[in-house]
PDB file of N, CA, C and O in Angstrom, chain B, residues numbered from 101:
ATOM      1  N   MET B 101      18.171   9.109   5.058  1.00  0.00           N
ATOM      2  CA  MET B 101      17.903   8.379   5.685  1.00  0.00           C
ATOM      3  C   MET B 101      18.519   7.252   5.732  1.00  0.00           C
ATOM      4  O   MET B 101      18.978   6.905   4.644  1.00  0.00           O
ATOM      5  N   ASN B 102      18.758   6.317   6.884  1.00  0.00           N
ATOM      6  CA  ASN B 102      19.670   4.949   7.134  1.00  0.00           C
ATOM      7  C   ASN B 102      18.612   3.929   6.874  1.00  0.00           C
ATOM      8  O   ASN B 102      17.434   4.173   6.610  1.00  0.00           O
ATOM      9  N   ASP B 103      19.431   2.225   7.029  1.00  0.00           N
ATOM     10  CA  ASP B 103      18.248   1.557   6.260  1.00  0.00           C
ATOM     11  C   ASP B 103      17.060   1.817   7.090  1.00  0.00           C
ATOM     12  O   ASP B 103      15.988   2.311   6.740  1.00  0.00           O
ATOM     13  N   ALA B 104      17.487   1.342   8.412  1.00  0.00           N
ATOM     14  CA  ALA B 104      16.059   1.294   9.577  1.00  0.00           C
ATOM     15  C   ALA B 104      15.348   2.283   9.339  1.00  0.00           C
ATOM     16  O   ALA B 104      14.448   2.527  10.143  1.00  0.00           O
ATOM     17  N   GLU B 105      15.481   2.918   8.483  1.00  0.00           N
ATOM     18  CA  GLU B 105      14.249   4.268   7.964  1.00  0.00           C
ATOM     19  C   GLU B 105      13.648   3.682   6.614  1.00  0.00           C
ATOM     20  O   GLU B 105      12.810   4.438   6.123  1.00  0.00           O
ATOM     21  N   SER B 106      13.789   2.972   6.179  1.00  0.00           N
ATOM     22  CA  SER B 106      13.081   2.033   4.951  1.00  0.00           C
ATOM     23  C   SER B 106      13.051   0.898   5.008  1.00  0.00           C
ATOM     24  O   SER B 106      13.843   0.233   5.675  1.00  0.00           O
ATOM     25  N   CYS B 107      12.124   0.436   4.315  1.00  0.00           N
ATOM     26  CA  CYS B 107      11.733  -0.601   4.255  1.00  0.00           C
ATOM     27  C   CYS B 107      10.414  -1.321   2.998  1.00  0.00           C
ATOM     28  O   CYS B 107       9.282  -0.852   2.884  1.00  0.00           O
ATOM     29  N   ASP B 108      10.791  -2.151   2.438  1.00  0.00           N
ATOM     30  CA  ASP B 108       9.763  -2.743   1.067  1.00  0.00           C
ATOM     31  C   ASP B 108       9.161  -4.054   1.379  1.00  0.00           C
ATOM     32  O   ASP B 108       9.521  -4.837   2.259  1.00  0.00           O
ATOM     33  N   GLY B 109       8.084  -4.198   0.441  1.00  0.00           N
ATOM     34  CA  GLY B 109       7.718  -5.776   0.516  1.00  0.00           C
ATOM     35  C   GLY B 109       6.062  -5.862  -0.392  1.00  0.00           C
ATOM     36  O   GLY B 109       5.206  -4.980  -0.326  1.00  0.00           O
ATOM     37  N   SER B 110       5.959  -6.993  -1.097  1.00  0.00           N
ATOM     38  CA  SER B 110       5.166  -7.018  -2.265  1.00  0.00           C
ATOM     39  C   SER B 110       3.863  -8.202  -1.076  1.00  0.00           C
ATOM     40  O   SER B 110       4.055  -8.945  -0.114  1.00  0.00           O
ATOM     41  N   PHE B 111       2.945  -7.888  -1.660  1.00  0.00           N
ATOM     42  CA  PHE B 111       1.961  -8.223  -1.073  1.00  0.00           C
ATOM     43  C   PHE B 111       0.604  -8.778  -2.094  1.00  0.00           C
ATOM     44  O   PHE B 111       0.271  -7.935  -2.928  1.00  0.00           O
ATOM     45  N   THR B 112      -0.096  -9.918  -2.112  1.00  0.00           N
ATOM     46  CA  THR B 112      -1.165 -10.240  -3.113  1.00  0.00           C
ATOM     47  C   THR B 112      -2.282  -9.384  -2.417  1.00  0.00           C
ATOM     48  O   THR B 112      -2.273  -9.228  -1.196  1.00  0.00           O
ATOM     49  N   VAL B 113      -3.273  -8.817  -3.252  1.00  0.00           N
ATOM     50  CA  VAL B 113      -4.753  -8.376  -2.757  1.00  0.00           C
ATOM     51  C   VAL B 113      -5.738  -9.648  -3.133  1.00  0.00           C
ATOM     52  O   VAL B 113      -6.051 -10.381  -4.071  1.00  0.00           O
ATOM     53  N   ALA B 114      -6.047  -9.357  -1.533  1.00  0.00           N
ATOM     54  CA  ALA B 114      -6.692 -10.943  -1.517  1.00  0.00           C
ATOM     55  C   ALA B 114      -8.670 -10.435  -2.467  1.00  0.00           C
ATOM     56  O   ALA B 114      -9.340 -10.985  -3.342  1.00  0.00           O
ATOM     57  N   ARG B 115      -8.890  -8.912  -1.448  1.00  0.00           N
ATOM     58  CA  ARG B 115     -10.234  -9.175  -2.274  1.00  0.00           C
ATOM     59  C   ARG B 115     -10.731  -9.585  -3.493  1.00  0.00           C
ATOM     60  O   ARG B 115     -10.059  -9.876  -4.482  1.00  0.00           O
ATOM     61  N   GLU B 116     -11.566  -9.594  -3.421  1.00  0.00           N
ATOM     62  CA  GLU B 116     -12.303 -10.415  -4.905  1.00  0.00           C
ATOM     63  C   GLU B 116     -12.701  -9.119  -5.602  1.00  0.00           C
ATOM     64  O   GLU B 116     -12.650  -9.258  -6.825  1.00  0.00           O
ATOM     65  N   LEU B 117     -13.070  -7.935  -5.222  1.00  0.00           N
ATOM     66  CA  LEU B 117     -13.085  -7.245  -5.873  1.00  0.00           C
ATOM     67  C   LEU B 117     -11.679  -6.027  -6.019  1.00  0.00           C
ATOM     68  O   LEU B 117     -11.812  -4.936  -6.574  1.00  0.00           O
ATOM     69  N   GLY B 118     -10.876  -6.331  -5.630  1.00  0.00           N
ATOM     70  CA  GLY B 118      -9.279  -6.100  -6.054  1.00  0.00           C
ATOM     71  C   GLY B 118      -9.142  -4.780  -5.375  1.00  0.00           C
ATOM     72  O   GLY B 118     -10.177  -4.641  -4.723  1.00  0.00           O
ATOM     73  N   PHE B 119      -8.567  -4.006  -5.251  1.00  0.00           N
ATOM     74  CA  PHE B 119      -7.928  -2.713  -5.021  1.00  0.00           C
ATOM     75  C   PHE B 119      -8.621  -1.521  -5.479  1.00  0.00           C
ATOM     76  O   PHE B 119      -7.983  -0.539  -5.859  1.00  0.00           O
ATOM     77  N   HIS B 120      -9.646  -1.545  -5.468  1.00  0.00           N
ATOM     78  CA  HIS B 120     -10.984  -0.724  -5.774  1.00  0.00           C
ATOM     79  C   HIS B 120     -10.847   0.782  -4.926  1.00  0.00           C
ATOM     80  O   HIS B 120     -10.045   0.874  -3.996  1.00  0.00           O
ATOM     81  N   LEU B 121     -11.590   1.785  -5.285  1.00  0.00           N
ATOM     82  CA  LEU B 121     -11.760   2.964  -4.405  1.00  0.00           C
ATOM     83  C   LEU B 121     -11.714   2.693  -3.249  1.00  0.00           C
ATOM     84  O   LEU B 121     -10.620   3.028  -2.796  1.00  0.00           O
ATOM     85  N   ARG B 122     -12.812   1.928  -1.985  1.00  0.00           N
ATOM     86  CA  ARG B 122     -12.828   1.921  -1.043  1.00  0.00           C
ATOM     87  C   ARG B 122     -11.465   1.606  -0.479  1.00  0.00           C
ATOM     88  O   ARG B 122     -11.076   2.230   0.508  1.00  0.00           O
ATOM     89  N   PRO B 123     -10.496   0.406  -1.203  1.00  0.00           N
ATOM     90  CA  PRO B 123      -9.773   0.229   0.065  1.00  0.00           C
ATOM     91  C   PRO B 123      -8.562   1.068  -0.073  1.00  0.00           C
ATOM     92  O   PRO B 123      -7.838   1.512   0.818  1.00  0.00           O
ATOM     93  N   THR B 124      -8.475   1.206  -1.384  1.00  0.00           N
ATOM     94  CA  THR B 124      -7.394   2.313  -1.558  1.00  0.00           C
ATOM     95  C   THR B 124      -7.977   3.541  -0.733  1.00  0.00           C
ATOM     96  O   THR B 124      -7.069   4.346  -0.939  1.00  0.00           O
ATOM     97  N   GLY B 125      -8.702   4.074  -0.103  1.00  0.00           N
ATOM     98  CA  GLY B 125      -8.875   5.018   0.606  1.00  0.00           C
ATOM     99  C   GLY B 125      -8.799   4.745   1.661  1.00  0.00           C
ATOM    100  O   GLY B 125      -8.512   5.703   2.379  1.00  0.00           O
ATOM    101  N   ARG B 126      -8.934   3.769   2.183  1.00  0.00           N
ATOM    102  CA  ARG B 126      -8.272   3.249   3.255  1.00  0.00           C
ATOM    103  C   ARG B 126      -7.155   3.110   3.889  1.00  0.00           C
ATOM    104  O   ARG B 126      -6.921   3.048   5.096  1.00  0.00           O
ATOM    105  N   PHE B 127      -6.186   3.045   2.584  1.00  0.00           N
ATOM    106  CA  PHE B 127      -4.968   2.412   2.584  1.00  0.00           C
ATOM    107  C   PHE B 127      -4.769   3.927   2.757  1.00  0.00           C
ATOM    108  O   PHE B 127      -4.526   4.054   3.957  1.00  0.00           O
ATOM    109  N   VAL B 128      -4.746   5.113   2.196  1.00  0.00           N
ATOM    110  CA  VAL B 128      -4.261   6.687   2.353  1.00  0.00           C
ATOM    111  C   VAL B 128      -4.644   6.855   3.920  1.00  0.00           C
ATOM    112  O   VAL B 128      -3.672   6.786   4.672  1.00  0.00           O
ATOM    113  N   LYS B 129      -5.592   7.012   4.381  1.00  0.00           N
ATOM    114  CA  LYS B 129      -6.338   6.958   5.164  1.00  0.00           C
ATOM    115  C   LYS B 129      -4.919   6.349   6.443  1.00  0.00           C
ATOM    116  O   LYS B 129      -4.272   6.996   7.266  1.00  0.00           O
ATOM    117  N   LEU B 130      -4.901   5.184   6.159  1.00  0.00           N
ATOM    118  CA  LEU B 130      -3.742   4.675   7.428  1.00  0.00           C
ATOM    119  C   LEU B 130      -2.383   5.066   6.728  1.00  0.00           C
ATOM    120  O   LEU B 130      -1.613   5.563   7.550  1.00  0.00           O
ATOM    121  N   ALA B 131      -2.016   5.013   5.836  1.00  0.00           N
ATOM    122  CA  ALA B 131      -0.711   6.024   5.334  1.00  0.00           C
ATOM    123  C   ALA B 131      -0.371   7.044   5.758  1.00  0.00           C
ATOM    124  O   ALA B 131       0.816   7.367   5.785  1.00  0.00           O
ATOM    125  N   ALA B 132      -1.510   7.936   6.272  1.00  0.00           N
ATOM    126  CA  ALA B 132      -1.705   9.015   7.109  1.00  0.00           C
ATOM    127  C   ALA B 132      -1.317   9.377   8.095  1.00  0.00           C
ATOM    128  O   ALA B 132      -0.864  10.469   8.440  1.00  0.00           O
ATOM    129  N   GLU B 133      -1.544   8.066   8.837  1.00  0.00           N
ATOM    130  CA  GLU B 133      -1.246   7.739  10.415  1.00  0.00           C
ATOM    131  C   GLU B 133       0.041   8.006  10.761  1.00  0.00           C
ATOM    132  O   GLU B 133       0.244   8.676  11.773  1.00  0.00           O
ATOM    133  N   PHE B 134       1.028   7.569  10.050  1.00  0.00           N
ATOM    134  CA  PHE B 134       2.148   7.402  10.120  1.00  0.00           C
ATOM    135  C   PHE B 134       3.205   8.418   9.458  1.00  0.00           C
ATOM    136  O   PHE B 134       2.987   8.983   8.386  1.00  0.00           O
ATOM    137  N   ASP B 135       4.556   8.610  10.335  1.00  0.00           N
ATOM    138  CA  ASP B 135       5.328   9.504   9.531  1.00  0.00           C
ATOM    139  C   ASP B 135       6.536   8.685   9.002  1.00  0.00           C
ATOM    140  O   ASP B 135       7.626   8.364   9.477  1.00  0.00           O
ATOM    141  N   ALA B 136       5.575   8.377   7.236  1.00  0.00           N
ATOM    142  CA  ALA B 136       6.454   7.866   6.677  1.00  0.00           C
ATOM    143  C   ALA B 136       5.911   8.437   4.919  1.00  0.00           C
ATOM    144  O   ALA B 136       4.793   8.726   4.493  1.00  0.00           O
ATOM    145  N   GLU B 137       6.970   8.421   4.394  1.00  0.00           N
ATOM    146  CA  GLU B 137       6.289   8.443   2.349  1.00  0.00           C
ATOM    147  C   GLU B 137       6.384   7.144   2.265  1.00  0.00           C
ATOM    148  O   GLU B 137       7.267   6.380   2.656  1.00  0.00           O
ATOM    149  N   VAL B 138       4.826   6.850   1.407  1.00  0.00           N
ATOM    150  CA  VAL B 138       4.404   5.451   1.077  1.00  0.00           C
ATOM    151  C   VAL B 138       4.507   5.378  -0.633  1.00  0.00           C
ATOM    152  O   VAL B 138       4.011   6.425  -1.049  1.00  0.00           O
ATOM    153  N   GLU B 139       4.846   4.752  -1.472  1.00  0.00           N
ATOM    154  CA  GLU B 139       4.824   4.432  -2.720  1.00  0.00           C
ATOM    155  C   GLU B 139       4.309   3.138  -3.055  1.00  0.00           C
ATOM    156  O   GLU B 139       4.638   2.228  -2.294  1.00  0.00           O
ATOM    157  N   VAL B 140       3.416   2.798  -4.237  1.00  0.00           N
ATOM    158  CA  VAL B 140       3.325   1.445  -4.245  1.00  0.00           C
ATOM    159  C   VAL B 140       3.345   1.614  -6.124  1.00  0.00           C
ATOM    160  O   VAL B 140       3.089   2.529  -6.906  1.00  0.00           O
ATOM    161  N   ALA B 141       3.911  -0.180  -6.284  1.00  0.00           N
ATOM    162  CA  ALA B 141       3.645  -0.266  -7.588  1.00  0.00           C
ATOM    163  C   ALA B 141       3.203  -1.612  -8.378  1.00  0.00           C
ATOM    164  O   ALA B 141       3.316  -2.542  -7.578  1.00  0.00           O
ATOM    165  N   VAL B 142       2.888  -1.934  -9.242  1.00  0.00           N
ATOM    166  CA  VAL B 142       2.629  -3.002  -9.956  1.00  0.00           C
ATOM    167  C   VAL B 142       3.687  -3.609 -10.733  1.00  0.00           C
ATOM    168  O   VAL B 142       3.851  -4.808 -10.958  1.00  0.00           O
ATOM    169  N   ARG B 143       4.392  -2.617 -11.120  1.00  0.00           N
ATOM    170  CA  ARG B 143       5.684  -3.296 -11.959  1.00  0.00           C
ATOM    171  C   ARG B 143       6.817  -2.033 -11.265  1.00  0.00           C
ATOM    172  O   ARG B 143       6.639  -0.890 -10.844  1.00  0.00           O
ATOM    173  N   GLU B 144       8.016  -2.923 -11.411  1.00  0.00           N
ATOM    174  CA  GLU B 144       8.858  -2.571 -11.068  1.00  0.00           C
ATOM    175  C   GLU B 144       9.110  -0.870 -11.321  1.00  0.00           C
ATOM    176  O   GLU B 144       8.158  -1.000 -12.090  1.00  0.00           O
ATOM    177  N   GLY B 145       9.393   0.256 -11.390  1.00  0.00           N
ATOM    178  CA  GLY B 145       9.534   1.330 -11.987  1.00  0.00           C
ATOM    179  C   GLY B 145       9.111   2.477 -12.303  1.00  0.00           C
ATOM    180  O   GLY B 145       9.579   3.568 -12.626  1.00  0.00           O
ATOM    181  N   GLU B 146       7.391   1.645 -12.021  1.00  0.00           N
ATOM    182  CA  GLU B 146       5.843   2.303 -12.083  1.00  0.00           C
ATOM    183  C   GLU B 146       5.538   3.121 -10.526  1.00  0.00           C
ATOM    184  O   GLU B 146       4.427   3.606 -10.310  1.00  0.00           O
ATOM    185  N   TRP B 147       6.415   3.183  -9.719  1.00  0.00           N
ATOM    186  CA  TRP B 147       5.859   3.830  -8.540  1.00  0.00           C
ATOM    187  C   TRP B 147       4.514   5.087  -8.169  1.00  0.00           C
ATOM    188  O   TRP B 147       4.241   5.851  -9.095  1.00  0.00           O
ATOM    189  N   VAL B 148       4.076   5.177  -7.423  1.00  0.00           N
ATOM    190  CA  VAL B 148       2.789   6.206  -7.579  1.00  0.00           C
ATOM    191  C   VAL B 148       3.092   6.570  -6.083  1.00  0.00           C
ATOM    192  O   VAL B 148       4.050   6.084  -5.482  1.00  0.00           O
ATOM    193  N   SER B 149       2.224   7.444  -5.534  1.00  0.00           N
ATOM    194  CA  SER B 149       2.310   7.913  -3.643  1.00  0.00           C
ATOM    195  C   SER B 149       1.217   7.273  -3.468  1.00  0.00           C
ATOM    196  O   SER B 149       0.231   7.222  -4.203  1.00  0.00           O
ATOM    197  N   GLY B 150       1.481   6.609  -2.122  1.00  0.00           N
ATOM    198  CA  GLY B 150       0.691   6.264  -1.558  1.00  0.00           C
ATOM    199  C   GLY B 150      -0.441   6.430  -0.362  1.00  0.00           C
ATOM    200  O   GLY B 150      -1.121   5.690   0.349  1.00  0.00           O
ATOM    201  N   GLN B 151      -0.157   8.385  -0.646  1.00  0.00           N
ATOM    202  CA  GLN B 151      -0.862   9.022  -0.066  1.00  0.00           C
ATOM    203  C   GLN B 151      -1.738   9.753  -1.034  1.00  0.00           C
ATOM    204  O   GLN B 151      -2.298  10.812  -0.747  1.00  0.00           O
ATOM    205  N   SER B 152      -1.853   9.049  -2.385  1.00  0.00           N
ATOM    206  CA  SER B 152      -2.898   9.595  -3.505  1.00  0.00           C
ATOM    207  C   SER B 152      -3.711   8.388  -3.620  1.00  0.00           C
ATOM    208  O   SER B 152      -3.353   7.315  -4.106  1.00  0.00           O
ATOM    209  N   LEU B 153      -5.072   8.744  -3.020  1.00  0.00           N
ATOM    210  CA  LEU B 153      -6.438   7.769  -3.492  1.00  0.00           C
ATOM    211  C   LEU B 153      -6.554   7.932  -5.377  1.00  0.00           C
ATOM    212  O   LEU B 153      -6.780   6.891  -5.993  1.00  0.00           O
ATOM    213  N   LEU B 154      -6.460   8.677  -5.830  1.00  0.00           N
ATOM    214  CA  LEU B 154      -6.422   8.537  -7.618  1.00  0.00           C
ATOM    215  C   LEU B 154      -5.082   7.516  -7.956  1.00  0.00           C
ATOM    216  O   LEU B 154      -5.194   6.499  -8.641  1.00  0.00           O
ATOM    217  N   ALA B 155      -4.105   7.871  -7.491  1.00  0.00           N
ATOM    218  CA  ALA B 155      -2.814   7.370  -8.064  1.00  0.00           C
ATOM    219  C   ALA B 155      -3.085   5.735  -7.613  1.00  0.00           C
ATOM    220  O   ALA B 155      -2.719   4.952  -8.490  1.00  0.00           O
ATOM    221  N   LEU B 156      -3.458   5.324  -6.825  1.00  0.00           N
ATOM    222  CA  LEU B 156      -3.087   4.170  -6.458  1.00  0.00           C
ATOM    223  C   LEU B 156      -4.601   3.292  -6.740  1.00  0.00           C
ATOM    224  O   LEU B 156      -4.817   2.119  -6.434  1.00  0.00           O
ATOM    225  N   ALA B 157      -5.484   4.194  -7.372  1.00  0.00           N
ATOM    226  CA  ALA B 157      -6.868   3.277  -7.798  1.00  0.00           C
ATOM    227  C   ALA B 157      -6.194   3.528  -9.406  1.00  0.00           C
ATOM    228  O   ALA B 157      -6.744   2.646 -10.065  1.00  0.00           O
ATOM    229  N   SER B 158      -5.370   4.223 -10.244  1.00  0.00           N
ATOM    230  CA  SER B 158      -4.742   4.331 -11.270  1.00  0.00           C
ATOM    231  C   SER B 158      -4.366   2.836 -11.723  1.00  0.00           C
ATOM    232  O   SER B 158      -4.533   2.227 -12.779  1.00  0.00           O
ATOM    233  N   LEU B 159      -3.550   2.358  -9.979  1.00  0.00           N
ATOM    234  CA  LEU B 159      -2.864   0.733 -10.315  1.00  0.00           C
ATOM    235  C   LEU B 159      -4.052  -0.070 -11.273  1.00  0.00           C
ATOM    236  O   LEU B 159      -3.483  -0.818 -12.069  1.00  0.00           O
ATOM    237  N   GLY B 160      -5.521  -0.111 -11.403  1.00  0.00           N
ATOM    238  CA  GLY B 160      -5.891  -1.130 -11.533  1.00  0.00           C
ATOM    239  C   GLY B 160      -6.103  -2.474 -11.155  1.00  0.00           C
ATOM    240  O   GLY B 160      -6.567  -3.449 -11.748  1.00  0.00           O
ATOM    241  N   ALA B 161      -5.534  -2.238  -9.730  1.00  0.00           N
ATOM    242  CA  ALA B 161      -4.993  -4.029  -8.960  1.00  0.00           C
ATOM    243  C   ALA B 161      -5.991  -4.767  -8.624  1.00  0.00           C
ATOM    244  O   ALA B 161      -6.427  -4.611  -7.483  1.00  0.00           O
ATOM    245  N   SER B 162      -6.523  -5.601  -9.362  1.00  0.00           N
ATOM    246  CA  SER B 162      -7.662  -6.691  -9.344  1.00  0.00           C
ATOM    247  C   SER B 162      -7.022  -7.666  -8.409  1.00  0.00           C
ATOM    248  O   SER B 162      -5.914  -7.431  -7.927  1.00  0.00           O
ATOM    249  N   ARG B 163      -7.794  -8.915  -8.100  1.00  0.00           N
ATOM    250  CA  ARG B 163      -7.542 -10.014  -6.844  1.00  0.00           C
ATOM    251  C   ARG B 163      -6.146 -10.458  -7.848  1.00  0.00           C
ATOM    252  O   ARG B 163      -5.754 -10.351  -9.010  1.00  0.00           O
ATOM    253  N   GLY B 164      -5.718 -11.023  -6.518  1.00  0.00           N
ATOM    254  CA  GLY B 164      -4.131 -11.761  -7.147  1.00  0.00           C
ATOM    255  C   GLY B 164      -3.450 -10.526  -7.440  1.00  0.00           C
ATOM    256  O   GLY B 164      -2.326 -10.861  -7.066  1.00  0.00           O
ATOM    257  N   THR B 165      -3.360  -9.703  -7.717  1.00  0.00           N
ATOM    258  CA  THR B 165      -2.269  -8.887  -7.964  1.00  0.00           C
ATOM    259  C   THR B 165      -0.924  -8.830  -6.920  1.00  0.00           C
ATOM    260  O   THR B 165      -1.027  -9.129  -5.730  1.00  0.00           O
ATOM    261  N   ARG B 166      -0.044  -8.535  -7.355  1.00  0.00           N
ATOM    262  CA  ARG B 166       1.280  -7.965  -6.247  1.00  0.00           C
ATOM    263  C   ARG B 166       1.492  -7.154  -6.311  1.00  0.00           C
ATOM    264  O   ARG B 166       2.015  -6.881  -7.392  1.00  0.00           O
ATOM    265  N   LEU B 167       1.321  -5.890  -5.243  1.00  0.00           N
ATOM    266  CA  LEU B 167       1.513  -4.807  -5.103  1.00  0.00           C
ATOM    267  C   LEU B 167       3.308  -4.690  -4.161  1.00  0.00           C
ATOM    268  O   LEU B 167       3.620  -5.178  -3.075  1.00  0.00           O
ATOM    269  N   ARG B 168       4.044  -3.962  -5.008  1.00  0.00           N
ATOM    270  CA  ARG B 168       5.142  -3.168  -4.576  1.00  0.00           C
ATOM    271  C   ARG B 168       4.476  -2.493  -3.411  1.00  0.00           C
ATOM    272  O   ARG B 168       3.342  -2.036  -3.560  1.00  0.00           O
ATOM    273  N   VAL B 169       5.238  -2.379  -2.017  1.00  0.00           N
ATOM    274  CA  VAL B 169       5.114  -1.118  -1.298  1.00  0.00           C
ATOM    275  C   VAL B 169       6.138  -0.646  -0.922  1.00  0.00           C
ATOM    276  O   VAL B 169       6.660  -1.423  -0.123  1.00  0.00           O
ATOM    277  N   ARG B 170       6.905   0.516  -1.124  1.00  0.00           N
ATOM    278  CA  ARG B 170       8.207   1.152  -0.492  1.00  0.00           C
ATOM    279  C   ARG B 170       7.503   2.191   0.090  1.00  0.00           C
ATOM    280  O   ARG B 170       6.644   2.965  -0.334  1.00  0.00           O
ATOM    281  N   VAL B 171       8.399   1.940   1.814  1.00  0.00           N
ATOM    282  CA  VAL B 171       8.318   2.725   2.693  1.00  0.00           C
ATOM    283  C   VAL B 171       9.544   3.711   3.230  1.00  0.00           C
ATOM    284  O   VAL B 171      10.626   3.251   2.865  1.00  0.00           O
ATOM    285  N   ARG B 172       9.655   4.757   3.882  1.00  0.00           N
ATOM    286  CA  ARG B 172      10.678   5.461   4.144  1.00  0.00           C
ATOM    287  C   ARG B 172      10.109   6.548   5.414  1.00  0.00           C
ATOM    288  O   ARG B 172       9.068   7.204   5.459  1.00  0.00           O
ATOM    289  N   GLY B 173      10.741   6.489   5.966  1.00  0.00           N
ATOM    290  CA  GLY B 173      10.748   7.131   7.320  1.00  0.00           C
ATOM    291  C   GLY B 173      10.826   6.512   8.375  1.00  0.00           C
ATOM    292  O   GLY B 173      11.035   5.298   8.381  1.00  0.00           O
ATOM    293  N   PRO B 174      10.611   7.525   9.941  1.00  0.00           N
ATOM    294  CA  PRO B 174      11.014   7.200  10.685  1.00  0.00           C
ATOM    295  C   PRO B 174       9.809   5.961  11.580  1.00  0.00           C
ATOM    296  O   PRO B 174       9.936   5.711  12.779  1.00  0.00           O
ATOM    297  N   ASP B 175       8.904   5.441  10.854  1.00  0.00           N
ATOM    298  CA  ASP B 175       7.384   4.516  11.244  1.00  0.00           C
ATOM    299  C   ASP B 175       7.351   3.815  10.062  1.00  0.00           C
ATOM    300  O   ASP B 175       6.260   3.397   9.674  1.00  0.00           O
ATOM    301  N   ALA B 176       8.802   3.514   9.119  1.00  0.00           N
ATOM    302  CA  ALA B 176       8.596   2.778   7.756  1.00  0.00           C
ATOM    303  C   ALA B 176       8.105   1.353   8.265  1.00  0.00           C
ATOM    304  O   ALA B 176       7.016   0.989   7.824  1.00  0.00           O
ATOM    305  N   VAL B 177       8.761   0.518   9.123  1.00  0.00           N
ATOM    306  CA  VAL B 177       8.610  -0.686   9.399  1.00  0.00           C
ATOM    307  C   VAL B 177       7.215  -0.720  10.077  1.00  0.00           C
ATOM    308  O   VAL B 177       6.573  -1.742   9.838  1.00  0.00           O
ATOM    309  N   ALA B 178       6.693   0.093  10.783  1.00  0.00           N
ATOM    310  CA  ALA B 178       5.399  -0.006  11.115  1.00  0.00           C
ATOM    311  C   ALA B 178       4.401   0.265  10.559  1.00  0.00           C
ATOM    312  O   ALA B 178       3.284   0.030  11.021  1.00  0.00           O
ATOM    313  N   ALA B 179       4.675   0.923   9.232  1.00  0.00           N
ATOM    314  CA  ALA B 179       3.262   1.540   8.357  1.00  0.00           C
ATOM    315  C   ALA B 179       3.430   0.133   7.317  1.00  0.00           C
ATOM    316  O   ALA B 179       2.506  -0.677   7.245  1.00  0.00           O
ATOM    317  N   LEU B 180       4.531  -0.022   6.644  1.00  0.00           N
ATOM    318  CA  LEU B 180       4.693  -1.415   6.132  1.00  0.00           C
ATOM    319  C   LEU B 180       3.608  -2.401   6.140  1.00  0.00           C
ATOM    320  O   LEU B 180       2.724  -2.568   5.300  1.00  0.00           O
ATOM    321  N   GLU B 181       3.885  -3.184   7.514  1.00  0.00           N
ATOM    322  CA  GLU B 181       3.445  -4.023   8.175  1.00  0.00           C
ATOM    323  C   GLU B 181       1.928  -3.929   8.003  1.00  0.00           C
ATOM    324  O   GLU B 181       1.273  -4.767   7.384  1.00  0.00           O
ATOM    325  N   ALA B 182       1.348  -2.690   8.683  1.00  0.00           N
ATOM    326  CA  ALA B 182      -0.401  -2.380   8.682  1.00  0.00           C
ATOM    327  C   ALA B 182      -0.714  -1.928   7.044  1.00  0.00           C
ATOM    328  O   ALA B 182      -1.897  -1.681   6.812  1.00  0.00           O
ATOM    329  N   LEU B 183      -0.241  -1.865   6.479  1.00  0.00           N
ATOM    330  CA  LEU B 183      -0.477  -1.655   5.163  1.00  0.00           C
ATOM    331  C   LEU B 183      -0.519  -2.686   4.469  1.00  0.00           C
ATOM    332  O   LEU B 183      -1.442  -2.804   3.663  1.00  0.00           O
ATOM    333  N   GLY B 184       0.467  -3.704   4.597  1.00  0.00           N
ATOM    334  CA  GLY B 184       0.327  -5.154   4.091  1.00  0.00           C
ATOM    335  C   GLY B 184      -0.688  -5.968   4.121  1.00  0.00           C
ATOM    336  O   GLY B 184      -1.223  -6.695   3.284  1.00  0.00           O
ATOM    337  N   ARG B 185      -0.947  -5.624   5.707  1.00  0.00           N
ATOM    338  CA  ARG B 185      -2.281  -6.089   6.119  1.00  0.00           C
ATOM    339  C   ARG B 185      -3.496  -5.889   5.195  1.00  0.00           C
ATOM    340  O   ARG B 185      -4.014  -6.844   4.617  1.00  0.00           O
ATOM    341  N   LEU B 186      -3.904  -4.717   5.078  1.00  0.00           N
ATOM    342  CA  LEU B 186      -4.599  -4.032   4.477  1.00  0.00           C
ATOM    343  C   LEU B 186      -5.122  -4.806   3.256  1.00  0.00           C
ATOM    344  O   LEU B 186      -6.250  -5.162   2.916  1.00  0.00           O
ATOM    345  N   ILE B 187      -4.061  -4.921   2.792  1.00  0.00           N
ATOM    346  CA  ILE B 187      -3.782  -5.004   1.136  1.00  0.00           C
ATOM    347  C   ILE B 187      -4.155  -6.604   1.417  1.00  0.00           C
ATOM    348  O   ILE B 187      -5.383  -6.540   1.358  1.00  0.00           O
ATOM    349  N   GLU B 188      -3.978  -7.389   1.569  1.00  0.00           N
ATOM    350  CA  GLU B 188      -4.458  -8.840   2.055  1.00  0.00           C
ATOM    351  C   GLU B 188      -5.326  -8.798   2.757  1.00  0.00           C
ATOM    352  O   GLU B 188      -5.569  -9.997   2.896  1.00  0.00           O
ATOM    353  N   GLU B 189      -6.199  -8.147   3.492  1.00  0.00           N
ATOM    354  CA  GLU B 189      -7.661  -8.476   3.648  1.00  0.00           C
ATOM    355  C   GLU B 189      -8.525  -9.461   2.510  1.00  0.00           C
ATOM    356  O   GLU B 189      -8.829  -8.840   1.491  1.00  0.00           O
ATOM    357  N   PRO B 190      -8.781 -10.316   2.531  1.00  0.00           N
ATOM    358  CA  PRO B 190      -9.491 -10.741   2.002  1.00  0.00           C
ATOM    359  C   PRO B 190     -11.299 -10.262   2.004  1.00  0.00           C
ATOM    360  O   PRO B 190     -12.095 -10.924   1.339  1.00  0.00           O
ATOM    361  N   VAL B 191     -11.740  -9.090   2.810  1.00  0.00           N
ATOM    362  CA  VAL B 191     -12.982  -9.125   2.639  1.00  0.00           C
ATOM    363  C   VAL B 191     -12.966  -7.448   3.386  1.00  0.00           C
ATOM    364  O   VAL B 191     -12.234  -7.347   4.371  1.00  0.00           O
ATOM    365  N   GLU B 192     -13.547  -6.489   3.056  1.00  0.00           N
ATOM    366  CA  GLU B 192     -14.277  -5.353   3.707  1.00  0.00           C
ATOM    367  C   GLU B 192     -14.137  -5.633   5.139  1.00  0.00           C
ATOM    368  O   GLU B 192     -14.116  -6.844   5.357  1.00  0.00           O
ATOM    369  N   PRO B 193     -14.032  -4.893   6.196  1.00  0.00           N
ATOM    370  CA  PRO B 193     -14.258  -5.306   7.621  1.00  0.00           C
ATOM    371  C   PRO B 193     -15.455  -4.288   7.384  1.00  0.00           C
ATOM    372  O   PRO B 193     -15.635  -3.361   6.594  1.00  0.00           O
ATOM    373  N   ASP B 194     -16.391  -5.012   8.682  1.00  0.00           N
ATOM    374  CA  ASP B 194     -17.454  -4.098   8.821  1.00  0.00           C
ATOM    375  C   ASP B 194     -17.410  -2.713   9.451  1.00  0.00           C
ATOM    376  O   ASP B 194     -18.429  -2.024   9.501  1.00  0.00           O
TER     377      ASP B 194
END
């Protein structure tokens, strides 16, 4: 893949209850909508699949945690933007 197909960013968990099962479930569902491979890390070198609910929940990301998101594939830029917005949403949408 070339550089246009790969991007990464850091996002801060804004929800009061952190990145618990409900938002991680939404994250997995949203990630599946893109033609891209998604990985997430709390610490450099400890990447987990962004398509795995259990892997994401295992990060234990509480409010204020910085999550690194790395995306590769044709939809990388759009996926990163959408997933970053989800992480930084302060409340669950209705």
